[in-house]
C-alpha positions as CSV (number, residue, x, y, z in Angstrom):
1,M,-213.0,-37.6,-96.2
2,N,-209.9,-39.8,-96.4
3,T,-208.9,-39.8,-100.1
4,V,-206.2,-43.3,-100.5
5,F,-204.2,-43.5,-103.4
6,F,-203.0,-47.3,-104.2
7,D,-201.2,-49.5,-106.4
8,L,-199.8,-53.3,-106.4
9,E,-197.2,-55.4,-107.9
10,T,-197.4,-58.5,-108.8
11,Q,-195.5,-62.0,-108.3
12,N,-196.5,-63.0,-112.2
13,S,-196.8,-62.0,-115.2
14,M,-199.7,-62.0,-117.7
15,D,-197.6,-65.0,-119.3
16,D,-196.9,-66.7,-116.2
17,V,-200.9,-67.3,-115.8
18,G,-201.8,-67.9,-119.0
19,G,-202.8,-64.3,-120.1
20,R,-205.4,-61.7,-119.0
21,H,-208.4,-63.4,-117.8
22,N,-206.3,-65.0,-115.2
23,I,-205.3,-61.9,-113.5
24,R,-206.2,-63.2,-110.0
25,L,-203.7,-65.6,-110.5
26,L,-200.9,-63.0,-110.6
27,K,-200.7,-63.1,-106.7
28,M,-199.6,-59.7,-104.9
29,S,-196.0,-58.9,-104.5
30,V,-196.4,-55.9,-102.6
31,G,-199.0,-53.1,-102.1
32,V,-198.5,-49.3,-101.3
33,T,-200.7,-46.4,-100.0
34,Y,-200.7,-43.1,-99.5
35,S,-203.3,-41.5,-97.1
36,A,-204.0,-38.2,-97.4
37,A,-205.5,-38.3,-93.6
38,D,-202.1,-39.0,-92.2
39,G,-200.0,-38.0,-94.9
40,A,-198.1,-41.1,-94.8
41,F,-197.2,-43.9,-97.3
42,H,-198.3,-47.7,-96.0
43,R,-196.6,-50.6,-97.3
44,Y,-198.3,-54.2,-97.4
45,T,-197.0,-57.8,-98.6
46,E,-198.9,-60.6,-99.5
47,A,-198.5,-61.8,-96.0
48,N,-200.7,-58.5,-94.4
49,V,-203.0,-58.1,-97.7
50,A,-206.4,-58.1,-95.4
51,D,-204.7,-55.4,-93.9
52,L,-204.6,-53.1,-97.4
53,I,-208.2,-54.5,-98.2
54,A,-209.5,-53.0,-94.8
55,E,-207.5,-49.7,-95.6
56,L,-209.2,-49.8,-99.2
57,K,-212.6,-50.6,-97.4
58,S,-212.5,-47.9,-94.9
59,A,-211.5,-44.8,-97.4
60,G,-213.7,-42.3,-98.3
61,Q,-212.3,-42.6,-101.6
62,I,-209.8,-44.9,-103.4
63,V,-207.4,-43.0,-106.2
64,G,-205.3,-45.1,-108.8
65,F,-204.2,-46.5,-112.3
66,N,-206.1,-49.0,-113.5
67,L,-207.5,-49.9,-110.6
68,L,-210.8,-51.5,-112.0
69,N,-209.2,-53.6,-114.3
70,F,-205.9,-55.0,-112.9
71,D,-205.2,-53.9,-109.4
72,Y,-208.6,-54.7,-108.0
73,E,-209.1,-57.8,-110.1
74,V,-205.5,-59.2,-108.5
75,L,-207.2,-58.3,-104.8
76,H,-210.2,-60.5,-105.5
77,A,-208.0,-63.4,-105.3
78,Y,-207.7,-62.6,-101.5
79,T,-211.2,-61.6,-100.8
80,S,-215.3,-61.9,-101.7
81,D,-216.2,-58.5,-101.4
82,D,-216.5,-56.6,-104.7
83,L,-213.7,-54.1,-104.7
84,R,-215.2,-52.3,-107.7
85,A,-218.1,-51.2,-105.6
86,L,-215.7,-49.2,-103.7
87,P,-216.0,-45.0,-104.5
88,T,-213.0,-45.2,-106.8
89,I,-211.4,-42.8,-109.3
90,D,-209.4,-44.7,-112.0
91,L,-207.0,-42.3,-113.8
92,L,-206.6,-44.9,-116.6
93,D,-210.2,-45.3,-117.2
94,H,-211.3,-41.2,-117.4
95,V,-208.3,-40.5,-119.8
96,Q,-209.2,-43.7,-121.8
97,R,-212.8,-42.7,-121.7
98,A,-212.0,-39.3,-122.8
99,V,-209.3,-40.2,-125.9
100,G,-211.0,-43.2,-126.8
101,F,-207.4,-45.4,-125.6
102,R,-205.5,-46.5,-123.1
103,V,-202.4,-43.5,-122.5
104,G,-200.0,-45.3,-119.8
105,L,-199.0,-43.7,-116.4
106,D,-195.7,-42.7,-117.8
107,A,-196.5,-40.7,-120.8
108,L,-199.0,-38.8,-118.7
109,A,-196.6,-37.9,-116.0
110,S,-193.8,-37.3,-118.2
111,A,-195.9,-34.5,-120.3
112,T,-198.1,-33.5,-117.3
113,L,-195.8,-33.4,-114.9
114,N,-192.3,-33.6,-116.7
115,V,-191.7,-36.8,-114.3
116,K,-190.8,-40.1,-115.5
117,K,-191.6,-43.7,-113.6
118,S,-188.3,-45.3,-112.1
119,G,-189.1,-48.8,-113.3
120,H,-192.0,-51.1,-115.5
121,G,-193.9,-53.7,-114.3
122,L,-191.7,-56.5,-115.6
123,Q,-188.7,-55.3,-113.7
124,A,-190.7,-55.5,-110.4
125,I,-191.4,-58.8,-111.1
126,Q,-187.7,-59.6,-111.5
127,W,-187.1,-57.5,-108.3
128,W,-189.8,-59.8,-106.2
129,R,-188.2,-63.2,-108.1
130,E,-184.4,-61.8,-106.6
131,G,-186.0,-60.9,-103.1
132,K,-185.3,-57.0,-103.6
133,I,-188.2,-56.5,-101.5
134,E,-187.5,-52.7,-100.8
135,A,-186.2,-51.9,-104.3
136,L,-189.9,-53.0,-105.0
137,L,-191.4,-51.4,-102.4
138,A,-189.9,-48.5,-103.2
139,Y,-190.7,-48.7,-106.8
140,C,-194.7,-49.4,-106.1
141,E,-194.3,-46.3,-103.5
142,Q,-192.9,-43.9,-106.5
143,D,-195.6,-45.1,-108.7
144,V,-198.1,-44.1,-105.8
145,D,-196.7,-40.9,-105.6
146,V,-197.1,-39.8,-109.5
147,T,-200.4,-41.0,-109.4
148,R,-201.6,-38.8,-106.7
149,R,-199.6,-36.0,-108.1
150,L,-200.9,-36.3,-111.4
151,Y,-204.7,-36.7,-110.0
152,E,-203.6,-33.3,-107.6
153,F,-202.6,-31.6,-111.0
154,G,-205.5,-32.6,-112.8
155,R,-208.3,-31.4,-110.3
156,A,-206.4,-28.6,-109.9
157,N,-206.1,-27.8,-113.5
158,R,-208.7,-29.6,-115.1
159,Y,-206.5,-31.2,-116.9
160,V,-203.3,-33.4,-118.3
161,Q,-201.5,-34.3,-121.0
162,F,-199.8,-37.0,-123.1
163,Y,-198.0,-36.7,-126.4
164,D,-199.5,-38.6,-129.2
165,R,-197.3,-40.8,-131.7
166,N,-196.3,-37.3,-133.8
167,Y,-195.3,-36.1,-130.8
168,R,-198.0,-33.5,-130.4
169,L,-199.0,-32.4,-127.2
170,K,-202.3,-33.5,-126.4
171,R,-204.5,-32.0,-123.4
172,V,-207.0,-34.1,-122.0
173,P,-210.0,-32.5,-120.0
174,V,-210.7,-34.2,-116.8
175,S,-213.5,-33.5,-113.7
176,W,-212.2,-35.8,-111.1
C-alpha cells in the first residue's frame, strides 16, 4: 500500500476571501507530496493540480495535517470528486478528538521530535505574492517531512506530545 503524505499552500488568506466559509476561494499556490512507494517528494503548482489530485486518488492511504477541513476543501475548487472519501489519516483530527481542542503541527513537532517548522502560512502567501516559488515549495516540503516524521513517531510509539499553556508536557495516545 502506498502511503502519500501531503500538504498544500494557498494564494490567498482567509481575510482575502471573506472567512472560513470560503475556503475553496483560497486557490492552491503549491502542493507537495511524499510517496512512501518511491521515497520521493513530488511538487505541484496550480497548473498541474490535476496531477496532484490523481496521485492522491491512487494512494492507498493519505496522511496530512488538517487535510479534512482545509487542504481537501481548497482542492474541491479543482475537482468534483469527494476527496474526504479517500483513505485519509488527518493527524490534527486525531489529536483534536483526543484532547478536545486543536494543537498545531509546530507544537506537536517541537515537543515530540524537537523540530520546528521553517515558517507559517501567512509567510507562505507572501512568498507566493513575491514570486518566491522555490522558497514556497521548500517550506511546503519541510511541512510534509515534519508531518511524515510525526506520523511515523506516533505509529511506532503510540503517542505524540505537546506542551500545554502551563508548559507541562502532555502525551496524546494515538492509534494510526
